[in-house]
Phi, psi and omega in degrees: 000318178299323180294322179294317179298318180297320179296314180297318180298316180296320181294318180294317180297317180297319181293325178295319179294323179291322183286341181236065183295142175078358183285325182294130177085353180276136178265142177283127180271118185270163177288141182288151175230009175199165178234131178246129179241134179215157175201161177270126182249129176238111183297136182257155179274147175087165179285170177084010181220186174066024177249136178206162179218149178229125183208168181240136175240151174274182185291348176268004179080017179264136178289121178264333178197132170263121181278329181192143168213141185292149189296324180298322181304317185265328186252341183073194179214129181251141176230134179061235182262019181296145175284137177302134180212133178302141185300322181290341175277316179293322181227089186302344180282354178292114180024066185296330180295315178295316181305316180288313184295320183276355183051056185304327180296335181271353182269140178284166177300324180294319178295321179292323179302324185292338184245001185264143176220160180294143174295128182304137179267348180235159180280157176145184183282131174253131184230136180226144182235134175250127183260024178066033175241159178272188184295338179268001179088007179270142179297132182283163177292153174296140180159194183265137180225170182224135177261139178231139169231117180241134181229128173274105183288311177192117181052243185276359179275109183230137176240137181234128175253141179209156178197145182260153179198170177240149177292349179265356181293156175276167181301146181154171183281150178254131178288131181245146172242160181229152177224128182245130181284310180217131178295144176212097185298329184286337185236010187296341182267011181300313178230119180221171176052051181282130181226149175223132184216132175279134184228000000 
């Protein structure tokens, strides 16, 4: 009798494995709850470079959150008796796509302060994370969004990386495309190896 029970148990186990091929060893891929953006930054010499912005837009092309923009772009730089002037006004080539999309002219100094950071003084990987919230910290609606990374390489030479994704997507990398306004061999390595990944 024991031998019969053992035989039946083995037969049932075998049939279960046959009915669920490939299940053993497979990991369940979960839905993402954040987006990580990173790139390699190499500081360039001279003015007219080293400015960048990272932001998220909804499917209507509206900026829902700016993750980072360099301080010169928003605050400018004063020397001597110069009047304070926002960098994108003083130097219109400063991340112009972000300036237009974010309607920077409509933002107060306090609003800009909240998204502004110092331009890195050393080379290395820069990483930014979006937690699916808007600028006020509220969770955004489910839907399609777009990540942007824009870098002013030198004066009018600007490169922009972008990619679309959904808040319902599972974890994984996002395909990015790039657009360059003007080639600049001397400053092309300012921002490289740009990546975006849902986590």
